[in-house]
Biopython code that builds the backbone (N, CA, C, O; Angstrom):
import numpy as np
from Bio.PDB.StructureBuilder import StructureBuilder

atoms = [
    (1, "MET", "N", (-57.646, 55.018, 294.944)),
    (1, "MET", "CA", (-57.177, 56.399, 294.912)),
    (1, "MET", "C", (-57.883, 57.114, 293.758)),
    (1, "MET", "O", (-58.012, 56.574, 292.659)),
    (2, "GLU", "N", (-58.319, 58.297, 294.022)),
    (2, "GLU", "CA", (-59.024, 59.110, 293.035)),
    (2, "GLU", "C", (-58.046, 60.066, 292.367)),
    (2, "GLU", "O", (-57.465, 60.930, 293.024)),
    (3, "PHE", "N", (-57.865, 59.909, 291.057)),
    (3, "PHE", "CA", (-56.991, 60.782, 290.285)),
    (3, "PHE", "C", (-57.829, 61.671, 289.375)),
    (3, "PHE", "O", (-58.882, 61.263, 288.884)),
    (4, "THR", "N", (-57.349, 62.884, 289.161)),
    (4, "THR", "CA", (-57.891, 63.748, 288.123)),
    (4, "THR", "C", (-56.776, 63.946, 287.110)),
    (4, "THR", "O", (-55.641, 64.270, 287.460)),
    (5, "PHE", "N", (-57.125, 63.745, 285.853)),
    (5, "PHE", "CA", (-56.170, 63.802, 284.754)),
    (5, "PHE", "C", (-56.517, 64.995, 283.879)),
    (5, "PHE", "O", (-57.548, 64.998, 283.206)),
    (6, "PHE", "N", (-55.649, 66.017, 283.887)),
    (6, "PHE", "CA", (-55.832, 67.211, 283.063)),
    (6, "PHE", "C", (-55.052, 66.997, 281.777)),
    (6, "PHE", "O", (-53.850, 66.729, 281.798)),
    (7, "CYS", "N", (-55.754, 67.118, 280.658)),
    (7, "CYS", "CA", (-55.167, 66.735, 279.381)),
    (7, "CYS", "C", (-55.696, 67.650, 278.278)),
    (7, "CYS", "O", (-56.761, 68.252, 278.409)),
    (8, "TYR", "N", (-54.946, 67.739, 277.212)),
    (8, "TYR", "CA", (-55.388, 68.425, 276.001)),
    (8, "TYR", "C", (-55.444, 67.351, 274.925)),
    (8, "TYR", "O", (-54.420, 66.767, 274.571)),
    (9, "ALA", "N", (-56.619, 67.095, 274.415)),
    (9, "ALA", "CA", (-56.852, 65.941, 273.539)),
    (9, "ALA", "C", (-55.935, 65.917, 272.315)),
    (9, "ALA", "O", (-55.594, 64.837, 271.832)),
    (10, "ARG", "N", (-55.534, 67.071, 271.809)),
    (10, "ARG", "CA", (-54.700, 67.104, 270.603)),
    (10, "ARG", "C", (-53.204, 67.048, 270.901)),
    (10, "ARG", "O", (-52.384, 67.115, 269.985)),
    (11, "CYS", "N", (-52.856, 66.928, 272.153)),
    (11, "CYS", "CA", (-51.451, 66.884, 272.569)),
    (11, "CYS", "C", (-50.958, 65.430, 272.551)),
    (11, "CYS", "O", (-51.538, 64.565, 273.205)),
    (12, "SER", "N", (-49.891, 65.174, 271.802)),
    (12, "SER", "CA", (-49.384, 63.799, 271.692)),
    (12, "SER", "C", (-48.837, 63.294, 273.031)),
    (12, "SER", "O", (-48.965, 62.109, 273.339)),
    (13, "THR", "N", (-48.241, 64.160, 273.811)),
    (13, "THR", "CA", (-47.737, 63.746, 275.115)),
    (13, "THR", "C", (-48.891, 63.368, 276.038)),
    (13, "THR", "O", (-48.790, 62.406, 276.800)),
    (14, "CYS", "N", (-49.973, 64.116, 275.973)),
    (14, "CYS", "CA", (-51.154, 63.790, 276.774)),
    (14, "CYS", "C", (-51.732, 62.443, 276.354)),
    (14, "CYS", "O", (-52.153, 61.649, 277.195)),
    (15, "ARG", "N", (-51.748, 62.196, 275.060)),
    (15, "ARG", "CA", (-52.266, 60.905, 274.576)),
    (15, "ARG", "C", (-51.396, 59.752, 275.082)),
    (15, "ARG", "O", (-51.912, 58.696, 275.450)),
    (16, "LYS", "N", (-50.079, 59.955, 275.099)),
    (16, "LYS", "CA", (-49.180, 58.926, 275.632)),
    (16, "LYS", "C", (-49.466, 58.681, 277.116)),
    (16, "LYS", "O", (-49.501, 57.535, 277.564)),
    (17, "ALA", "N", (-49.669, 59.751, 277.867)),
    (17, "ALA", "CA", (-49.965, 59.612, 279.291)),
    (17, "ALA", "C", (-51.296, 58.897, 279.503)),
    (17, "ALA", "O", (-51.412, 58.045, 280.385)),
    (18, "LYS", "N", (-52.289, 59.238, 278.706)),
    (18, "LYS", "CA", (-53.601, 58.587, 278.805)),
    (18, "LYS", "C", (-53.473, 57.104, 278.496)),
    (18, "LYS", "O", (-54.039, 56.271, 279.204)),
    (19, "ASP", "N", (-52.736, 56.767, 277.447)),
    (19, "ASP", "CA", (-52.503, 55.359, 277.107)),
    (19, "ASP", "C", (-51.803, 54.640, 278.256)),
    (19, "ASP", "O", (-52.138, 53.499, 278.573)),
    (20, "TYR", "N", (-50.837, 55.303, 278.877)),
    (20, "TYR", "CA", (-50.114, 54.721, 280.007)),
    (20, "TYR", "C", (-51.085, 54.399, 281.141)),
    (20, "TYR", "O", (-51.073, 53.291, 281.678)),
    (21, "LEU", "N", (-51.924, 55.366, 281.502)),
    (21, "LEU", "CA", (-52.892, 55.151, 282.583)),
    (21, "LEU", "C", (-53.848, 54.013, 282.236)),
    (21, "LEU", "O", (-54.135, 53.156, 283.072)),
    (22, "ASP", "N", (-54.335, 54.013, 281.007)),
    (22, "ASP", "CA", (-55.272, 52.973, 280.584)),
    (22, "ASP", "C", (-54.614, 51.591, 280.597)),
    (22, "ASP", "O", (-55.220, 50.618, 281.047)),
    (23, "GLU", "N", (-53.380, 51.504, 280.107)),
    (23, "GLU", "CA", (-52.665, 50.220, 280.082)),
    (23, "GLU", "C", (-52.420, 49.684, 281.494)),
    (23, "GLU", "O", (-52.464, 48.475, 281.719)),
    (24, "LYS", "N", (-52.165, 50.581, 282.437)),
    (24, "LYS", "CA", (-51.892, 50.183, 283.813)),
    (24, "LYS", "C", (-53.178, 49.966, 284.616)),
    (24, "LYS", "O", (-53.132, 49.525, 285.765)),
    (25, "GLY", "N", (-54.322, 50.280, 284.004)),
    (25, "GLY", "CA", (-55.593, 50.110, 284.692)),
    (25, "GLY", "C", (-55.808, 51.113, 285.818)),
    (25, "GLY", "O", (-56.500, 50.823, 286.794)),
    (26, "ILE", "N", (-55.218, 52.284, 285.676)),
    (26, "ILE", "CA", (-55.340, 53.325, 286.696)),
    (26, "ILE", "C", (-56.564, 54.182, 286.365)),
    (26, "ILE", "O", (-56.632, 54.808, 285.307)),
    (27, "ALA", "N", (-57.514, 54.200, 287.276)),
    (27, "ALA", "CA", (-58.760, 54.952, 287.063)),
    (27, "ALA", "C", (-58.514, 56.440, 287.297)),
    (27, "ALA", "O", (-57.715, 56.829, 288.149)),
    (28, "TYR", "N", (-59.215, 57.257, 286.526)),
    (28, "TYR", "CA", (-59.060, 58.704, 286.646)),
    (28, "TYR", "C", (-60.307, 59.409, 286.133)),
    (28, "TYR", "O", (-61.077, 58.862, 285.344)),
    (29, "ASN", "N", (-60.480, 60.628, 286.601)),
    (29, "ASN", "CA", (-61.495, 61.530, 286.062)),
    (29, "ASN", "C", (-60.776, 62.430, 285.065)),
    (29, "ASN", "O", (-59.761, 63.045, 285.394)),
    (30, "TYR", "N", (-61.297, 62.505, 283.860)),
    (30, "TYR", "CA", (-60.670, 63.255, 282.778)),
    (30, "TYR", "C", (-61.201, 64.685, 282.760)),
    (30, "TYR", "O", (-62.409, 64.909, 282.821)),
    (31, "ARG", "N", (-60.280, 65.655, 282.677)),
    (31, "ARG", "CA", (-60.671, 67.054, 282.486)),
    (31, "ARG", "C", (-59.882, 67.627, 281.315)),
    (31, "ARG", "O", (-58.652, 67.649, 281.324)),
    (32, "GLU", "N", (-60.604, 68.081, 280.325)),
    (32, "GLU", "CA", (-59.983, 68.747, 279.175)),
    (32, "GLU", "C", (-59.482, 70.104, 279.663)),
    (32, "GLU", "O", (-60.270, 70.947, 280.091)),
    (33, "ILE", "N", (-58.175, 70.308, 279.596)),
    (33, "ILE", "CA", (-57.540, 71.470, 280.221)),
    (33, "ILE", "C", (-57.971, 72.801, 279.610)),
    (33, "ILE", "O", (-57.870, 73.839, 280.263)),
    (34, "THR", "N", (-58.450, 72.785, 278.362)),
    (34, "THR", "CA", (-58.894, 74.031, 277.744)),
    (34, "THR", "C", (-60.354, 74.336, 278.045)),
    (34, "THR", "O", (-60.789, 75.481, 277.913)),
    (35, "GLU", "N", (-61.105, 73.333, 278.444)),
    (35, "GLU", "CA", (-62.524, 73.529, 278.752)),
    (35, "GLU", "C", (-62.785, 73.610, 280.247)),
    (35, "GLU", "O", (-63.684, 74.327, 280.686)),
    (36, "GLN", "N", (-62.009, 72.884, 281.023)),
    (36, "GLN", "CA", (-62.126, 72.896, 282.482)),
    (36, "GLN", "C", (-60.748, 73.181, 283.058)),
    (36, "GLN", "O", (-60.126, 72.334, 283.700)),
    (37, "THR", "N", (-60.299, 74.393, 282.808)),
    (37, "THR", "CA", (-58.978, 74.823, 283.246)),
    (37, "THR", "C", (-58.882, 74.743, 284.767)),
    (37, "THR", "O", (-59.840, 75.078, 285.464)),
    (38, "PRO", "N", (-57.743, 74.306, 285.285)),
    (38, "PRO", "CA", (-57.588, 74.312, 286.745)),
    (38, "PRO", "C", (-57.870, 75.705, 287.311)),
    (38, "PRO", "O", (-57.522, 76.722, 286.711)),
    (39, "THR", "N", (-58.495, 75.719, 288.455)),
    (39, "THR", "CA", (-58.868, 76.983, 289.092)),
    (39, "THR", "C", (-57.678, 77.602, 289.826)),
    (39, "THR", "O", (-56.656, 76.951, 290.045)),
    (40, "VAL", "N", (-57.832, 78.849, 290.192)),
    (40, "VAL", "CA", (-56.819, 79.526, 290.999)),
    (40, "VAL", "C", (-56.587, 78.729, 292.280)),
    (40, "VAL", "O", (-55.445, 78.559, 292.708)),
    (41, "GLU", "N", (-57.657, 78.246, 292.887)),
    (41, "GLU", "CA", (-57.543, 77.491, 294.140)),
    (41, "GLU", "C", (-56.762, 76.194, 293.928)),
    (41, "GLU", "O", (-55.894, 75.851, 294.731)),
    (42, "GLU", "N", (-57.073, 75.471, 292.844)),
    (42, "GLU", "CA", (-56.353, 74.223, 292.566)),
    (42, "GLU", "C", (-54.870, 74.497, 292.320)),
    (42, "GLU", "O", (-54.007, 73.840, 292.901)),
    (43, "LEU", "N", (-54.583, 75.460, 291.465)),
    (43, "LEU", "CA", (-53.197, 75.783, 291.146)),
    (43, "LEU", "C", (-52.423, 76.241, 292.384)),
    (43, "LEU", "O", (-51.269, 75.857, 292.576)),
    (44, "THR", "N", (-53.052, 77.051, 293.212)),
    (44, "THR", "CA", (-52.408, 77.527, 294.438)),
    (44, "THR", "C", (-52.068, 76.355, 295.352)),
    (44, "THR", "O", (-50.990, 76.309, 295.943)),
    (45, "GLU", "N", (-52.994, 75.415, 295.461)),
    (45, "GLU", "CA", (-52.761, 74.236, 296.308)),
    (45, "GLU", "C", (-51.615, 73.398, 295.745)),
    (45, "GLU", "O", (-50.762, 72.936, 296.502)),
    (46, "TRP", "N", (-51.583, 73.198, 294.432)),
    (46, "TRP", "CA", (-50.531, 72.385, 293.818)),
    (46, "TRP", "C", (-49.166, 73.024, 293.990)),
    (46, "TRP", "O", (-48.195, 72.347, 294.327)),
    (47, "VAL", "N", (-49.089, 74.322, 293.759)),
    (47, "VAL", "CA", (-47.809, 75.030, 293.917)),
    (47, "VAL", "C", (-47.372, 74.946, 295.377)),
    (47, "VAL", "O", (-46.186, 74.792, 295.669)),
    (48, "GLY", "N", (-48.333, 75.046, 296.286)),
    (48, "GLY", "CA", (-48.041, 74.979, 297.711)),
    (48, "GLY", "C", (-47.513, 73.638, 298.176)),
    (48, "GLY", "O", (-46.893, 73.557, 299.236)),
    (49, "ARG", "N", (-47.741, 72.599, 297.417)),
    (49, "ARG", "CA", (-47.218, 71.275, 297.781)),
    (49, "ARG", "C", (-45.693, 71.248, 297.726)),
    (49, "ARG", "O", (-45.053, 70.476, 298.440)),
    (50, "GLY", "N", (-45.118, 72.092, 296.878)),
    (50, "GLY", "CA", (-43.664, 72.175, 296.789)),
    (50, "GLY", "C", (-43.006, 71.135, 295.901)),
    (50, "GLY", "O", (-41.779, 71.089, 295.824)),
    (51, "ASP", "N", (-43.793, 70.292, 295.225)),
    (51, "ASP", "CA", (-43.220, 69.291, 294.330)),
    (51, "ASP", "C", (-42.637, 69.924, 293.068)),
    (51, "ASP", "O", (-41.669, 69.419, 292.498)),
    (52, "TYR", "N", (-43.229, 71.018, 292.647)),
    (52, "TYR", "CA", (-42.825, 71.708, 291.419)),
    (52, "TYR", "C", (-42.797, 73.208, 291.676)),
    (52, "TYR", "O", (-43.595, 73.733, 292.453)),
    (53, "SER", "N", (-41.872, 73.887, 291.017)),
    (53, "SER", "CA", (-41.860, 75.348, 291.084)),
    (53, "SER", "C", (-43.055, 75.871, 290.291)),
    (53, "SER", "O", (-43.616, 75.152, 289.464)),
    (54, "LEU", "N", (-43.434, 77.087, 290.534)),
    (54, "LEU", "CA", (-44.536, 77.691, 289.794)),
    (54, "LEU", "C", (-44.220, 77.720, 288.300)),
    (54, "LEU", "O", (-45.100, 77.473, 287.476)),
    (55, "LYS", "N", (-42.980, 78.017, 287.951)),
    (55, "LYS", "CA", (-42.616, 78.069, 286.526)),
    (55, "LYS", "C", (-42.820, 76.717, 285.844)),
    (55, "LYS", "O", (-43.088, 76.674, 284.643)),
    (56, "ALA", "N", (-42.699, 75.619, 286.578)),
    (56, "ALA", "CA", (-42.867, 74.281, 286.004)),
    (56, "ALA", "C", (-44.291, 74.049, 285.500)),
    (56, "ALA", "O", (-44.521, 73.136, 284.707)),
    (57, "PHE", "N", (-45.240, 74.854, 285.943)),
    (57, "PHE", "CA", (-46.623, 74.714, 285.498)),
    (57, "PHE", "C", (-46.876, 75.435, 284.169)),
    (57, "PHE", "O", (-47.945, 75.283, 283.577)),
    (58, "PHE", "N", (-45.910, 76.210, 283.703)),
    (58, "PHE", "CA", (-46.070, 76.930, 282.444)),
    (58, "PHE", "C", (-45.597, 76.084, 281.271)),
    (58, "PHE", "O", (-44.537, 75.461, 281.328)),
    (59, "ASN", "N", (-46.388, 76.068, 280.219)),
    (59, "ASN", "CA", (-46.035, 75.402, 278.972)),
    (59, "ASN", "C", (-45.128, 76.355, 278.199)),
    (59, "ASN", "O", (-45.581, 77.102, 277.332)),
    (60, "THR", "N", (-43.853, 76.313, 278.526)),
    (60, "THR", "CA", (-42.909, 77.286, 277.980)),
    (60, "THR", "C", (-42.663, 77.105, 276.484)),
    (60, "THR", "O", (-42.106, 77.997, 275.842)),
    (61, "SER", "N", (-43.062, 75.985, 275.927)),
    (61, "SER", "CA", (-42.892, 75.794, 274.484)),
    (61, "SER", "C", (-44.176, 76.077, 273.708)),
    (61, "SER", "O", (-44.226, 75.891, 272.492)),
    (62, "GLY", "N", (-45.195, 76.520, 274.403)),
    (62, "GLY", "CA", (-46.482, 76.771, 273.760)),
    (62, "GLY", "C", (-46.605, 78.142, 273.124)),
    (62, "GLY", "O", (-45.883, 79.080, 273.462)),
    (63, "ARG", "N", (-47.528, 78.225, 272.208)),
    (63, "ARG", "CA", (-47.760, 79.472, 271.474)),
    (63, "ARG", "C", (-48.216, 80.603, 272.404)),
    (63, "ARG", "O", (-47.742, 81.733, 272.284)),
    (64, "SER", "N", (-49.137, 80.298, 273.334)),
    (64, "SER", "CA", (-49.629, 81.347, 274.246)),
    (64, "SER", "C", (-48.480, 81.959, 275.041)),
    (64, "SER", "O", (-48.408, 83.177, 275.199)),
    (65, "TYR", "N", (-47.588, 81.115, 275.537)),
    (65, "TYR", "CA", (-46.438, 81.576, 276.316)),
    (65, "TYR", "C", (-45.578, 82.525, 275.479)),
    (65, "TYR", "O", (-45.165, 83.587, 275.946)),
    (66, "ARG", "N", (-45.319, 82.121, 274.241)),
    (66, "ARG", "CA", (-44.492, 82.952, 273.351)),
    (66, "ARG", "C", (-45.197, 84.250, 272.979)),
    (66, "ARG", "O", (-44.591, 85.321, 273.005)),
    (67, "GLU", "N", (-46.484, 84.151, 272.631)),
    (67, "GLU", "CA", (-47.223, 85.352, 272.206)),
    (67, "GLU", "C", (-47.324, 86.387, 273.318)),
    (67, "GLU", "O", (-47.333, 87.588, 273.049)),
    (68, "LEU", "N", (-47.399, 85.935, 274.550)),
    (68, "LEU", "CA", (-47.484, 86.856, 275.683)),
    (68, "LEU", "C", (-46.116, 87.359, 276.133)),
    (68, "LEU", "O", (-46.021, 88.192, 277.034)),
    (69, "GLY", "N", (-45.063, 86.852, 275.507)),
    (69, "GLY", "CA", (-43.709, 87.284, 275.861)),
    (69, "GLY", "C", (-43.330, 86.941, 277.287)),
    (69, "GLY", "O", (-42.603, 87.692, 277.938)),
    (70, "LEU", "N", (-43.819, 85.809, 277.778)),
    (70, "LEU", "CA", (-43.616, 85.476, 279.190)),
    (70, "LEU", "C", (-42.178, 85.097, 279.524)),
    (70, "LEU", "O", (-41.785, 85.158, 280.690)),
    (71, "LYS", "N", (-41.405, 84.717, 278.553)),
    (71, "LYS", "CA", (-40.002, 84.403, 278.816)),
    (71, "LYS", "C", (-39.315, 85.591, 279.491)),
    (71, "LYS", "O", (-38.508, 85.420, 280.404)),
    (72, "ASP", "N", (-39.648, 86.785, 279.030)),
    (72, "ASP", "CA", (-39.030, 87.992, 279.572)),
    (72, "ASP", "C", (-39.845, 88.651, 280.681)),
    (72, "ASP", "O", (-39.308, 89.459, 281.439)),
    (73, "ARG", "N", (-41.125, 88.323, 280.789)),
    (73, "ARG", "CA", (-42.017, 89.008, 281.730)),
    (73, "ARG", "C", (-42.304, 88.234, 283.012)),
    (73, "ARG", "O", (-42.647, 88.827, 284.035)),
    (74, "LEU", "N", (-42.166, 86.916, 282.960)),
    (74, "LEU", "CA", (-42.643, 86.074, 284.053)),
    (74, "LEU", "C", (-42.037, 86.438, 285.408)),
    (74, "LEU", "O", (-42.749, 86.490, 286.411)),
    (75, "SER", "N", (-40.761, 86.684, 285.442)),
    (75, "SER", "CA", (-40.088, 86.963, 286.717)),
    (75, "SER", "C", (-40.567, 88.269, 287.356)),
    (75, "SER", "O", (-40.411, 88.456, 288.563)),
    (76, "ALA", "N", (-41.140, 89.160, 286.573)),
    (76, "ALA", "CA", (-41.628, 90.433, 287.108)),
    (76, "ALA", "C", (-43.045, 90.317, 287.673)),
    (76, "ALA", "O", (-43.534, 91.242, 288.321)),
    (77, "LEU", "N", (-43.696, 89.190, 287.429)),
    (77, "LEU", "CA", (-45.065, 89.000, 287.905)),
    (77, "LEU", "C", (-45.070, 88.325, 289.270)),
    (77, "LEU", "O", (-44.213, 87.490, 289.560)),
    (78, "SER", "N", (-46.027, 88.684, 290.098)),
    (78, "SER", "CA", (-46.154, 88.042, 291.407)),
    (78, "SER", "C", (-46.672, 86.618, 291.229)),
    (78, "SER", "O", (-47.181, 86.262, 290.166)),
    (79, "GLU", "N", (-46.540, 85.817, 292.263)),
    (79, "GLU", "CA", (-47.062, 84.452, 292.220)),
    (79, "GLU", "C", (-48.564, 84.466, 291.940)),
    (79, "GLU", "O", (-49.057, 83.674, 291.138)),
    (80, "ALA", "N", (-49.280, 85.360, 292.598)),
    (80, "ALA", "CA", (-50.735, 85.452, 292.396)),
    (80, "ALA", "C", (-51.067, 85.802, 290.945)),
    (80, "ALA", "O", (-52.001, 85.243, 290.370)),
    (81, "GLU", "N", (-50.306, 86.727, 290.353)),
    (81, "GLU", "CA", (-50.541, 87.107, 288.957)),
    (81, "GLU", "C", (-50.253, 85.936, 288.009)),
    (81, "GLU", "O", (-50.984, 85.718, 287.043)),
    (82, "GLN", "N", (-49.201, 85.200, 288.289)),
    (82, "GLN", "CA", (-48.864, 84.047, 287.452)),
    (82, "GLN", "C", (-49.953, 82.976, 287.539)),
    (82, "GLN", "O", (-50.361, 82.417, 286.521)),
    (83, "ILE", "N", (-50.411, 82.698, 288.731)),
    (83, "ILE", "CA", (-51.465, 81.694, 288.920)),
    (83, "ILE", "C", (-52.746, 82.137, 288.227)),
    (83, "ILE", "O", (-53.435, 81.322, 287.613)),
    (84, "GLN", "N", (-53.065, 83.414, 288.320)),
    (84, "GLN", "CA", (-54.250, 83.943, 287.651)),
    (84, "GLN", "C", (-54.143, 83.759, 286.135)),
    (84, "GLN", "O", (-55.125, 83.403, 285.483)),
    (85, "MET", "N", (-52.971, 83.999, 285.578)),
    (85, "MET", "CA", (-52.759, 83.808, 284.136)),
    (85, "MET", "C", (-52.980, 82.348, 283.749)),
    (85, "MET", "O", (-53.641, 82.057, 282.752)),
    (86, "LEU", "N", (-52.425, 81.436, 284.540)),
    (86, "LEU", "CA", (-52.588, 80.011, 284.255)),
    (86, "LEU", "C", (-54.059, 79.606, 284.301)),
    (86, "LEU", "O", (-54.535, 78.877, 283.431)),
    (87, "ALA", "N", (-54.765, 80.074, 285.304)),
    (87, "ALA", "CA", (-56.177, 79.717, 285.467)),
    (87, "ALA", "C", (-57.043, 80.296, 284.349)),
    (87, "ALA", "O", (-58.120, 79.776, 284.060)),
    (88, "ALA", "N", (-56.572, 81.360, 283.729)),
    (88, "ALA", "CA", (-57.346, 82.012, 282.674)),
    (88, "ALA", "C", (-57.130, 81.387, 281.290)),
    (88, "ALA", "O", (-57.928, 81.612, 280.380)),
    (89, "ASP", "N", (-56.062, 80.610, 281.127)),
    (89, "ASP", "CA", (-55.745, 80.067, 279.806)),
    (89, "ASP", "C", (-55.107, 78.688, 279.942)),
    (89, "ASP", "O", (-53.921, 78.571, 280.251)),
    (90, "GLY", "N", (-55.894, 77.656, 279.710)),
    (90, "GLY", "CA", (-55.408, 76.291, 279.822)),
    (90, "GLY", "C", (-54.228, 75.981, 278.919)),
    (90, "GLY", "O", (-53.436, 75.085, 279.209)),
    (91, "MET", "N", (-54.110, 76.725, 277.818)),
    (91, "MET", "CA", (-52.996, 76.479, 276.900)),
    (91, "MET", "C", (-51.660, 76.970, 277.465)),
    (91, "MET", "O", (-50.603, 76.617, 276.942)),
    (92, "LEU", "N", (-51.700, 77.773, 278.519)),
    (92, "LEU", "CA", (-50.471, 78.207, 279.179)),
    (92, "LEU", "C", (-49.913, 77.140, 280.111)),
    (92, "LEU", "O", (-48.754, 77.210, 280.520)),
    (93, "ILE", "N", (-50.733, 76.157, 280.445)),
    (93, "ILE", "CA", (-50.372, 75.174, 281.460)),
    (93, "ILE", "C", (-49.663, 73.974, 280.848)),
    (93, "ILE", "O", (-50.110, 73.415, 279.847)),
    (94, "LYS", "N", (-48.557, 73.592, 281.463)),
    (94, "LYS", "CA", (-47.847, 72.380, 281.048)),
    (94, "LYS", "C", (-48.768, 71.200, 281.306)),
    (94, "LYS", "O", (-49.447, 71.125, 282.330)),
    (95, "ARG", "N", (-48.771, 70.295, 280.363)),
    (95, "ARG", "CA", (-49.658, 69.161, 280.473)),
    (95, "ARG", "C", (-48.944, 67.901, 280.025)),
    (95, "ARG", "O", (-47.927, 67.952, 279.332)),
    (96, "PRO", "N", (-49.491, 66.784, 280.429)),
    (96, "PRO", "CA", (-50.651, 66.558, 281.271)),
    (96, "PRO", "C", (-50.318, 66.795, 282.741)),
    (96, "PRO", "O", (-49.158, 66.916, 283.136)),
    (97, "ILE", "N", (-51.382, 66.857, 283.526)),
    (97, "ILE", "CA", (-51.249, 66.919, 284.975)),
    (97, "ILE", "C", (-52.100, 65.793, 285.541)),
    (97, "ILE", "O", (-53.258, 65.618, 285.160)),
    (98, "LEU", "N", (-51.514, 65.039, 286.448)),
    (98, "LEU", "CA", (-52.246, 64.001, 287.165)),
    (98, "LEU", "C", (-52.169, 64.356, 288.636)),
    (98, "LEU", "O", (-51.088, 64.572, 289.184)),
    (99, "VAL", "N", (-53.333, 64.414, 289.268)),
    (99, "VAL", "CA", (-53.354, 64.868, 290.656)),
    (99, "VAL", "C", (-54.314, 64.020, 291.482)),
    (99, "VAL", "O", (-55.367, 63.592, 291.010)),
    (100, "SER", "N", (-53.918, 63.796, 292.718)),
    (100, "SER", "CA", (-54.748, 63.160, 293.733)),
    (100, "SER", "C", (-54.354, 63.818, 295.056)),
    (100, "SER", "O", (-53.473, 64.678, 295.071)),
    (101, "PRO", "N", (-54.980, 63.438, 296.152)),
    (101, "PRO", "CA", (-54.553, 64.037, 297.425)),
    (101, "PRO", "C", (-53.077, 63.800, 297.761)),
    (101, "PRO", "O", (-52.479, 64.594, 298.488)),
    (102, "SER", "N", (-52.484, 62.721, 297.245)),
    (102, "SER", "CA", (-51.091, 62.423, 297.592)),
    (102, "SER", "C", (-50.134, 62.397, 296.412)),
    (102, "SER", "O", (-48.938, 62.171, 296.598)),
    (103, "VAL", "N", (-50.630, 62.622, 295.206)),
    (103, "VAL", "CA", (-49.780, 62.567, 294.010)),
    (103, "VAL", "C", (-50.002, 63.815, 293.161)),
    (103, "VAL", "O", (-51.133, 64.257, 292.963)),
    (104, "LEU", "N", (-48.904, 64.370, 292.668)),
    (104, "LEU", "CA", (-48.964, 65.467, 291.702)),
    (104, "LEU", "C", (-47.869, 65.216, 290.679)),
    (104, "LEU", "O", (-46.685, 65.181, 291.013)),
    (105, "LEU", "N", (-48.279, 65.041, 289.426)),
    (105, "LEU", "CA", (-47.332, 64.834, 288.334)),
    (105, "LEU", "C", (-47.640, 65.845, 287.238)),
    (105, "LEU", "O", (-48.775, 65.937, 286.771)),
    (106, "VAL", "N", (-46.632, 66.600, 286.832)),
    (106, "VAL", "CA", (-46.784, 67.615, 285.798)),
    (106, "VAL", "C", (-45.894, 67.225, 284.629)),
    (106, "VAL", "O", (-44.693, 67.010, 284.793)),
    (107, "GLY", "N", (-46.499, 67.135, 283.437)),
    (107, "GLY", "CA", (-45.769, 66.636, 282.287)),
    (107, "GLY", "C", (-45.757, 65.113, 282.346)),
    (107, "GLY", "O", (-46.125, 64.525, 283.362)),
    (108, "PHE", "N", (-45.338, 64.483, 281.265)),
    (108, "PHE", "CA", (-45.321, 63.027, 281.259)),
    (108, "PHE", "C", (-43.938, 62.487, 280.972)),
    (108, "PHE", "O", (-43.386, 62.670, 279.887)),
    (109, "LYS", "N", (-43.397, 61.821, 281.965)),
    (109, "LYS", "CA", (-42.179, 61.035, 281.834)),
    (109, "LYS", "C", (-42.513, 59.697, 282.479)),
    (109, "LYS", "O", (-42.733, 59.620, 283.687)),
    (110, "ALA", "N", (-42.550, 58.644, 281.665)),
    (110, "ALA", "CA", (-42.979, 57.331, 282.147)),
    (110, "ALA", "C", (-42.229, 56.916, 283.409)),
    (110, "ALA", "O", (-42.818, 56.321, 284.312)),
    (111, "LYS", "N", (-40.956, 57.219, 283.478)),
    (111, "LYS", "CA", (-40.142, 56.844, 284.650)),
    (111, "LYS", "C", (-40.718, 57.462, 285.930)),
    (111, "LYS", "O", (-40.791, 56.793, 286.961)),
    (112, "GLU", "N", (-41.121, 58.722, 285.868)),
    (112, "GLU", "CA", (-41.707, 59.386, 287.037)),
    (112, "GLU", "C", (-43.079, 58.814, 287.371)),
    (112, "GLU", "O", (-43.444, 58.703, 288.541)),
    (113, "TRP", "N", (-43.827, 58.457, 286.351)),
    (113, "TRP", "CA", (-45.192, 57.965, 286.557)),
    (113, "TRP", "C", (-45.213, 56.528, 287.069)),
    (113, "TRP", "O", (-46.256, 56.050, 287.516)),
    (114, "GLU", "N", (-44.068, 55.827, 287.011)),
    (114, "GLU", "CA", (-44.028, 54.451, 287.494)),
    (114, "GLU", "C", (-44.398, 54.338, 288.960)),
    (114, "GLU", "O", (-44.874, 53.286, 289.388)),
    (115, "ARG", "N", (-44.198, 55.376, 289.731)),
    (115, "ARG", "CA", (-44.527, 55.318, 291.152)),
    (115, "ARG", "C", (-46.032, 55.147, 291.396)),
    (115, "ARG", "O", (-46.451, 54.830, 292.509)),
    (116, "LEU", "N", (-46.835, 55.356, 290.360)),
    (116, "LEU", "CA", (-48.277, 55.148, 290.496)),
    (116, "LEU", "C", (-48.597, 53.680, 290.751)),
    (116, "LEU", "O", (-49.653, 53.363, 291.300)),
    (117, "ASN", "N", (-47.703, 52.789, 290.361)),
    (117, "ASN", "CA", (-47.930, 51.365, 290.526)),
    (117, "ASN", "C", (-47.485, 50.851, 291.883)),
    (117, "ASN", "O", (-47.779, 49.712, 292.245)),
    (118, "GLY", "N", (-46.782, 51.681, 292.633)),
    (118, "GLY", "CA", (-46.230, 51.241, 293.909)),
    (118, "GLY", "C", (-47.071, 51.707, 295.070)),
    (118, "GLY", "O", (-48.104, 52.348, 294.870)),
    (119, "PRO", "N", (-46.646, 51.395, 296.293)),
    (119, "PRO", "CA", (-47.409, 51.750, 297.494)),
    (119, "PRO", "C", (-47.491, 53.242, 297.762)),
    (119, "PRO", "O", (-48.360, 53.682, 298.515)),
    (120, "ALA", "N", (-46.586, 54.046, 297.150)),
    (120, "ALA", "CA", (-46.595, 55.487, 297.400)),
    (120, "ALA", "C", (-47.832, 56.157, 296.828)),
    (120, "ALA", "O", (-48.244, 57.212, 297.310)),
    (121, "ALA", "N", (-48.430, 55.556, 295.802)),
    (121, "ALA", "CA", (-49.610, 56.151, 295.187)),
    (121, "ALA", "C", (-50.795, 55.846, 296.048)),
    (121, "ALA", "O", (-51.912, 56.251, 295.726)),
]
sb = StructureBuilder()
sb.init_structure("model")
sb.init_model(0)
sb.init_chain("A")
sb.init_seg("    ")
for serial, (resi, resn, name, xyz) in enumerate(atoms, 1):
    if name == "N":
        sb.init_residue(resn, " ", resi, " ")
    sb.init_atom(name, np.array(xyz, "f"), 0.0, 1.0, " ", f" {name:<3s}", serial, name[0])
structure = sb.get_structure()
């Protein structure tokens, strides 16, 4: 299975997720989320899967989110506008993200990532 791992190198949660993947021997293509931000097309496809709400893709505890005042503004923006914002600024995106044709994981919770070891992955 081909995974793409979107990560921010200075993020401790991303480092934990990377260590988890490496320890489990799970191969992945690494993309630095600030340098190779997910595209509008990728984000649209992920949101369309229905595994996560669009808001779940926002790093609500991040500085960019706070500086843009998105807590109060997000609900007034269309889905297309929100996706465009995410694609324009990798720091707005919750991370890490692990994606394949059949798996989408946003954020890192080891319990959720355990399914990577089973037949569902």
